[in-house]
C-alpha positions in Angstrom: 71.4 -143.7 -36.8 70.1 -141.4 -39.4 69.9 -142.1 -43.1 69.9 -139.5 -45.8 67.1 -139.6 -48.3 68.1 -138.1 -51.6 65.0 -136.0 -52.1 66.9 -132.9 -53.0 67.7 -130.7 -56.0 71.0 -129.0 -56.6 71.8 -126.5 -59.3 75.5 -126.3 -60.3 75.7 -123.1 -62.4 79.3 -123.8 -63.4 80.3 -126.9 -65.3 83.7 -126.9 -63.6 83.6 -129.6 -60.9 85.2 -129.0 -57.5 88.0 -131.5 -57.2 87.0 -134.6 -55.2 83.5 -133.4 -54.5 81.4 -133.9 -57.6 80.6 -136.9 -59.8 81.7 -137.0 -63.4 79.3 -134.9 -65.5 77.7 -136.2 -68.6 77.0 -134.2 -71.8 73.5 -132.9 -72.3 71.8 -133.6 -75.6 72.9 -131.3 -78.4 69.4 -129.7 -78.6 69.3 -128.9 -74.8 69.3 -125.3 -73.7 72.0 -123.9 -71.4 69.5 -124.0 -68.5 68.6 -127.7 -69.2 72.4 -128.5 -69.2 72.8 -126.7 -65.9 69.8 -128.6 -64.4 71.2 -131.9 -65.6 74.7 -131.2 -64.3 73.4 -130.2 -60.9 71.5 -133.4 -60.6 74.8 -135.3 -60.9 75.9 -134.1 -57.4 75.6 -136.9 -54.8 74.1 -136.4 -51.4 77.5 -137.3 -49.9 79.1 -134.5 -52.0 76.5 -132.0 -51.0 77.0 -133.0 -47.3 80.7 -132.6 -47.6 80.3 -129.0 -48.9 77.6 -128.2 -46.3 79.9 -129.4 -43.5 82.8 -127.2 -44.8 80.5 -124.2 -44.9 79.1 -124.9 -41.4 82.6 -125.5 -39.9 83.9 -122.3 -41.3 80.9 -120.1 -40.8 81.5 -116.7 -39.2 77.9 -116.2 -38.2 75.7 -118.9 -36.6 72.2 -118.2 -35.5 69.4 -120.1 -33.8 65.9 -119.2 -35.0 62.9 -120.2 -32.7 59.2 -119.5 -32.9 57.3 -117.7 -30.2 53.8 -118.4 -28.9 52.3 -116.0 -31.5 54.1 -117.9 -34.4 56.7 -115.2 -34.9 60.3 -116.2 -35.6 63.1 -114.9 -33.4 66.8 -115.2 -34.4 69.9 -114.8 -32.2 73.6 -115.4 -32.7 74.7 -118.6 -31.0 77.9 -120.6 -30.6 77.0 -124.2 -31.4 79.5 -126.9 -30.7 81.1 -128.8 -33.5 78.5 -130.7 -35.5 78.1 -134.4 -34.7 78.7 -136.9 -37.4 74.9 -137.3 -37.9 74.5 -133.4 -37.9 72.9 -133.3 -34.4 73.6 -129.7 -33.2 74.4 -128.9 -29.5 74.3 -125.4 -27.9 74.5 -124.2 -24.3 72.2 -121.5 -22.9 70.6 -120.2 -19.7 67.8 -122.2 -18.2 64.6 -120.2 -18.4 65.8 -117.9 -21.2 63.4 -116.7 -23.8 64.7 -119.2 -26.4 64.2 -122.2 -24.0 60.6 -121.1 -23.3 60.0 -120.8 -27.1 61.5 -124.3 -27.6 59.3 -125.8 -24.9 56.3 -124.2 -26.7 57.4 -125.0 -30.2 60.3 -127.3 -30.9 60.6 -126.4 -34.6 63.9 -124.4 -35.1 66.4 -123.4 -37.7 70.2 -123.3 -37.1 71.7 -121.0 -39.7 75.4 -121.0 -40.7 76.6 -118.1 -42.9 80.1 -117.9 -44.3 80.5 -114.4 -45.8 83.8 -114.8 -47.7 82.4 -117.6 -49.8 78.9 -116.0 -49.7 77.6 -119.4 -48.6 75.0 -120.6 -46.2 73.6 -123.8 -44.7 70.2 -123.8 -43.0 69.4 -126.8 -40.8 65.7 -127.2 -39.9 64.9 -129.6 -37.1 63.4 -130.3 -33.7 65.0 -128.9 -30.6 64.8 -130.2 -27.1 66.3 -129.1 -23.8 68.8 -131.5 -22.2 69.8 -131.2 -18.5 72.0 -134.4 -18.4 75.1 -133.7 -16.2 77.4 -135.9 -18.5 76.2 -134.1 -21.6 76.5 -130.7 -19.9 80.1 -131.6 -18.9 80.9 -132.6 -22.5 79.4 -129.5 -24.0 80.9 -126.8 -21.8 83.4 -124.0 -22.2 85.4 -123.0 -19.1 85.2 -119.3 -19.9 81.4 -119.6 -19.4 81.9 -120.0 -15.6 81.6 -116.3 -15.2 78.0 -116.4 -16.6 76.8 -119.6 -15.0 77.4 -119.5 -11.2 75.5 -122.7 -10.6 76.0 -124.9 -13.7 73.6 -127.6 -12.5 70.8 -125.1 -12.1 71.5 -122.3 -14.6 73.0 -124.1 -17.6 71.0 -126.2 -20.0 71.7 -127.7 -23.4 69.7 -127.3 -26.6 69.9 -130.4 -28.8 68.7 -130.0 -32.4 67.9 -133.1 -34.3 68.0 -132.2 -38.0 65.0 -132.8 -40.3 66.4 -131.2 -43.4 69.2 -129.1 -44.7 69.4 -126.4 -47.3 72.5 -125.1 -48.9 73.4 -122.2 -51.2 76.9 -121.1 -52.1 78.6 -118.7 -54.5 82.0 -120.2 -53.7 80.9 -123.8 -54.6 78.4 -122.7 -57.3 75.4 -124.4 -55.6 72.1 -122.7 -56.3 68.4 -123.2 -56.8 67.2 -125.1 -59.9 65.5 -123.4 -62.8 62.1 -123.9 -61.1 63.2 -122.1 -57.9 63.5 -125.3 -55.8 66.2 -125.3 -53.3 68.9 -127.8 -52.6 67.4 -129.8 -49.8 68.6 -133.0 -48.0 66.1 -134.7 -45.7 67.3 -136.6 -42.7 65.2 -139.6 -42.0 65.2 -141.3 -38.6 65.6 -145.0 -38.6 
């Protein structure tokens, strides 16, 4: 089970709360600047509220990408079709055994799964550790029948990528979630128990 550690900063540029997602805001001192008021109101957002918004964005994202690192330390991004997020934000994807991305994961398990939702101009970036999984039960669970044309021998050719999240960053025009006045992002750390 994973626990969320509330070591994050969130900037809510609008003082209008999204129904059901944000805690009641408190008034900033009368002498506070507009920026200080924004920084105070954004700190009112709970981790649970942030995670609800992040899941909405990830679930509705039109573009999803996996970013790996090669042996020279260079990042490589490609569009992927991750399965629905697990409750604990573990991410599963299927790919070809021996592909460039699998070799990169074996050499460096640090990855980013990036979800972008263009209509709301929102993104969620999940950094974590990836590992290759060749378990037949998991491969059966995370399978799309239409892929049969690409994987002639599923046992040999198809492998899963499991990404265990370490942290999550979110930015959204639609939900008015930004960086704070110091440029720090909204970050949630996932802590393994």
